[in-house]
C-alpha positions in Angstrom: 26.8 15.4 -49.3 27.1 17.0 -45.8 24.2 18.8 -44.2 25.0 21.0 -41.3 22.7 22.6 -38.8 23.6 24.9 -36.1 21.7 26.4 -33.2 22.7 29.1 -30.9 24.7 27.8 -27.9 25.2 24.3 -29.5 28.0 23.0 -31.6 27.5 22.3 -35.2 25.9 18.9 -36.0 26.9 17.2 -39.2 25.1 14.4 -41.0 26.8 12.4 -43.8 25.2 10.9 -46.8 25.8 7.3 -47.9 27.9 8.3 -50.9 30.0 10.8 -48.8 32.4 9.1 -46.4 33.8 12.2 -44.8 33.1 13.1 -41.3 34.3 15.8 -38.9 36.7 14.1 -36.4 36.1 16.8 -33.8 32.4 16.1 -33.6 32.2 12.3 -34.2 34.5 9.8 -32.7 34.5 6.1 -33.1 33.5 4.3 -29.9 36.3 2.2 -28.4 36.1 -1.6 -28.5 38.1 -1.9 -25.2 37.5 -0.2 -21.9 38.6 3.4 -21.7 42.0 4.2 -20.3 40.5 6.5 -17.7 39.5 3.6 -15.4 35.8 3.5 -16.4 34.4 0.4 -17.8 32.7 0.5 -21.2 29.0 -0.2 -21.7 29.9 -3.6 -23.2 31.6 -4.6 -20.0 28.8 -3.3 -17.8 26.1 -5.1 -19.8 28.0 -8.4 -19.6 28.0 -8.0 -15.8 24.6 -6.7 -14.9 22.3 -8.1 -17.6 22.9 -11.8 -16.8 22.5 -11.1 -13.0 19.1 -9.4 -13.7 18.0 -12.2 -16.0 18.7 -14.8 -13.4 16.3 -13.2 -10.9 13.7 -12.3 -13.5 11.1 -15.0 -14.2 11.2 -16.3 -17.8 7.5 -16.7 -18.5 4.3 -15.2 -17.4 3.2 -18.6 -16.1 6.0 -18.6 -13.6 5.0 -15.1 -12.4 1.4 -16.2 -11.9 2.5 -19.4 -10.0 4.7 -17.3 -7.7 1.9 -14.9 -7.0 -0.6 -17.7 -6.3 1.9 -19.4 -3.9 2.6 -16.1 -2.1 -1.2 -15.5 -1.7 -1.7 -19.0 -0.3 1.1 -18.5 2.2 -0.5 -15.2 3.4 -3.9 -16.9 3.7 -2.4 -19.8 5.7 -0.7 -17.3 8.1 -3.9 -15.3 8.5 -5.9 -18.5 9.2 -3.3 -19.6 11.8 -3.4 -16.2 13.5 -7.2 -16.3 13.6 -7.2 -19.8 15.1 -4.7 -18.6 17.7 -7.0 -15.6 18.5 -10.0 -17.9 19.0 -7.9 -20.1 21.4 -6.7 -17.0 23.3 -10.3 -15.8 23.6 -11.3 -19.1 25.1 -8.4 -18.9 27.5 -9.2 -15.4 28.7 -13.0 -15.5 28.5 -13.7 -16.3 32.1 -11.3 -13.6 33.4 -12.7 -10.9 31.1 -16.3 -11.8 31.7 -15.8 -11.5 35.5 -14.3 -8.0 34.7 -17.2 -7.0 32.5 -20.2 -8.5 34.3 -21.4 -8.2 37.8 -22.3 -11.1 40.1 -25.9 -11.1 38.9 -24.9 -11.6 35.3 -25.6 -8.1 34.1 -23.2 -5.7 32.5 -21.2 -3.5 34.8 -21.4 0.3 34.7 -19.2 2.0 32.1 -17.5 4.1 34.8 -16.5 0.9 36.7 -15.2 -0.7 33.5 -13.1 2.3 32.6 -11.8 2.7 36.1 -10.6 -1.0 36.3 -9.5 -1.3 32.6 -5.8 -1.3 33.6 -6.4 -4.6 35.4 -7.2 -6.5 32.2 -5.2 -4.7 29.6 -2.4 -6.5 27.7 1.2 -5.5 28.5 2.0 -2.9 25.8 -1.4 -1.2 26.2 -0.9 -0.8 30.0 2.1 1.4 29.2 -0.1 3.7 27.1 -3.2 3.7 29.4 -3.4 6.4 32.1 -5.7 5.0 34.8 -8.9 6.9 35.1 -10.6 7.5 38.5 -14.3 7.6 39.0 -14.0 11.2 40.0 -12.7 12.0 36.5 -16.0 10.5 35.1 -18.6 12.3 37.2 -19.9 14.2 34.2 -21.2 12.7 31.0 -18.4 14.4 29.0 -15.8 12.9 31.3 -17.2 9.4 30.6 -17.3 10.1 26.9 -13.6 11.3 26.8 -12.4 8.3 28.8 -14.5 5.9 26.7 -13.1 7.2 23.4 -9.5 7.1 24.8 -10.0 3.5 25.8 -11.6 2.6 22.5 -8.7 4.1 20.6 -6.4 1.9 22.6 -8.2 -1.4 22.3 -9.6 -1.1 18.8 -8.3 -4.1 16.8 -7.4 -2.0 13.7 -5.0 0.1 15.8 -3.0 -2.8 17.3 0.7 -2.8 16.4 1.9 -5.2 13.7 3.8 -7.3 16.2 0.8 -7.8 18.5 0.3 -11.4 19.6 -2.9 -13.4 19.1 -3.6 -13.1 22.8 -3.3 -9.3 22.5 -5.8 -9.3 19.6 -8.2 -11.5 21.5 -8.2 -9.4 24.6 -8.5 -6.2 22.6 -11.5 -7.6 20.7 -13.3 -8.7 23.9 -12.5 -5.4 25.7 -13.8 -3.5 22.7 -17.1 -5.4 22.6 -17.6 -5.1 26.4 -16.8 -1.3 26.5 -19.0 -0.7 23.5 -22.0 -2.5 25.0 -21.6 -0.8 28.4 -21.4 2.6 26.6 -24.6 2.0 24.7 -26.3 1.1 28.0 -24.9 4.4 29.4 -26.2 6.4 26.5 -29.7 4.9 26.8 -29.8 5.8 30.5 -28.6 9.4 29.9 
């Protein structure tokens, strides 16, 4: 028994029953067992090429997936710890130089205007290229100090460092950030 359905704009579909072995050769063709003559590979050939390659890179068990993730996480933690240790070493190396920049001879904190005006003396190399030196005359008003301070903080904030920043860059940025922040708080209390 053949059931046919037709819809506007589509060709007629035919379904055959188990006892009826007739089919419409215009609508249903047997799939070839060999690659087509038009130069395109059959699905059988493609599956034999791509599926084994994908299976070779895919982990076989969930346990392997978990082990790979744990190993990757441990490597990231080790790299992070090494970087943090390098930052601490760099802070120790640069501490004297940055303290002499931030503190006056009496041990007190320098004025924020002085720190911002001399910031280019202690900046790390890539930040020097981005920092436009600020003169004291640009910071005579409170708003001029605020603008210069926020520009400097944007430059030395540790979250805004480039991904290729060295441990020394991160250490210097952290120390500059703390010194500028402390000096600006003193400035706000006075004004």
